[in-house]
C-alpha positions as CSV (number, residue, x, y, z in Angstrom):
1,M,87.4,93.1,126.9
2,S,89.9,93.5,125.1
3,N,92.9,95.9,125.2
4,G,94.6,94.4,122.1
5,N,95.8,96.9,119.5
6,G,93.2,95.8,116.7
7,P,89.9,97.4,116.3
8,I,86.6,96.0,118.1
9,D,84.1,96.9,115.7
10,K,84.4,98.4,112.2
11,F,82.0,100.7,110.0
12,Q,82.6,100.8,106.2
13,D,81.6,102.2,103.4
14,Y,84.3,101.7,100.5
15,P,86.7,103.8,100.7
16,V,86.1,105.3,104.2
17,E,85.7,103.4,107.9
18,I,85.2,104.2,110.9
19,A,87.3,101.6,113.7
20,L,86.1,101.5,117.1
21,F,89.1,100.7,119.6
22,E,88.6,99.5,123.7
23,R,91.5,100.9,125.3
24,Q,92.2,100.5,129.6
25,S,94.5,102.0,132.4
26,E,94.1,102.2,135.9
27,N,91.5,104.5,135.5
28,G,88.6,102.1,133.8
29,T,88.0,101.2,130.2
30,W,87.3,103.7,127.7
31,H,86.2,103.5,123.6
32,N,88.0,105.7,120.7
33,A,87.0,106.1,117.0
34,Q,89.5,106.4,114.5
35,V,88.4,107.5,110.8
36,S,90.2,106.8,107.8
37,K,90.2,106.3,104.1
38,T,91.7,103.6,102.1
39,Y,93.6,104.3,98.9
40,K,96.1,102.3,96.5
41,E,99.1,104.0,95.0
42,G,100.4,102.1,92.6
43,E,100.3,98.5,93.7
44,E,99.8,99.6,97.4
45,Y,97.0,100.2,99.6
46,K,97.8,103.0,101.9
47,R,95.6,105.0,105.0
48,T,94.7,108.4,104.6
49,N,92.7,111.0,107.2
50,S,92.1,113.1,104.0
51,F,88.4,113.2,102.7
52,T,86.7,114.4,99.8
53,R,83.2,115.6,99.9
54,N,81.6,112.2,98.6
55,D,83.8,110.4,101.7
56,L,82.3,112.6,104.1
57,L,78.9,111.7,103.1
58,K,79.5,108.5,103.7
59,L,81.0,109.2,107.1
60,N,78.4,110.8,108.2
61,A,76.1,108.0,106.9
62,L,78.5,105.3,109.4
63,L,78.6,107.9,112.1
64,P,75.2,107.1,113.7
65,Q,75.9,103.4,113.4
66,A,79.6,103.6,115.4
67,I,78.3,106.4,118.0
68,N,75.4,103.5,119.0
69,R,77.6,100.7,119.3
70,M,80.1,103.5,121.8
71,Q,76.7,104.0,123.6
72,E,76.1,100.3,123.3
73,L,79.8,99.3,124.4
74,A,79.7,102.3,127.9
75,Q,76.0,101.1,128.8
76,E,77.7,96.6,129.1
77,Q,80.5,98.5,130.9
78,R,78.1,100.7,133.2
79,E,76.3,97.0,133.6
80,Q,79.8,95.0,134.3
81,P,82.1,97.8,136.1
82,D,84.4,95.1,137.3
83,K,85.1,93.4,134.3
84,R,88.8,95.5,133.4
85,P,92.0,93.2,134.9
86,V,93.2,94.0,137.8
87,Q,97.0,95.4,137.5
88,D,99.6,95.5,140.4
89,M,101.5,98.1,141.5
90,D,104.6,97.3,139.4
91,T,102.8,96.8,136.4
92,I,101.5,100.3,136.6
93,R,104.8,101.6,137.3
94,R,106.3,99.7,134.3
95,D,103.6,101.3,132.6
96,A,103.6,104.9,134.0
97,Q,107.4,105.2,133.4
98,A,107.0,103.6,129.8
99,H,104.6,106.6,129.2
100,R,107.1,108.6,130.4
101,A,109.8,107.6,128.4
102,R,107.6,108.1,125.0
103,Q,106.1,111.6,126.0
104,A,110.3,112.4,126.2
105,Q,111.0,110.9,122.9
106,R,108.2,112.4,120.8
107,Q,109.2,115.8,122.8
108,S,112.7,115.3,121.8
109,H,111.9,114.4,118.3
110,E,109.3,117.5,117.9
111,Q,112.0,119.9,118.9
112,G,114.6,118.0,116.5
113,Q,112.6,118.9,113.7
114,E,112.1,122.6,115.1
115,V,115.4,123.4,114.5
């Protein structure tokens, strides 16, 4: 299992993509899906989460594949539940402190925009 930043699997039909990510915490492992669209602005490629009707049709065809893969991953996890890394309490505390700091920063940023 990976807890890196990159996707563990992708389902694509240009310009849309469903990327699957694996995440871990002290509560276990879970999987998320990120849906995006690639487009070109000038010479630069960018991503968005805004879709046309045709994009949605393509995503509709990809969704069953992504759902099936997530079900496979969940089944593998049930069959091997002790594969997640063991963390000591210091690591868990540091992670919790970092999470609280990010939340505070995000709230501060949001409050600054409301003014």
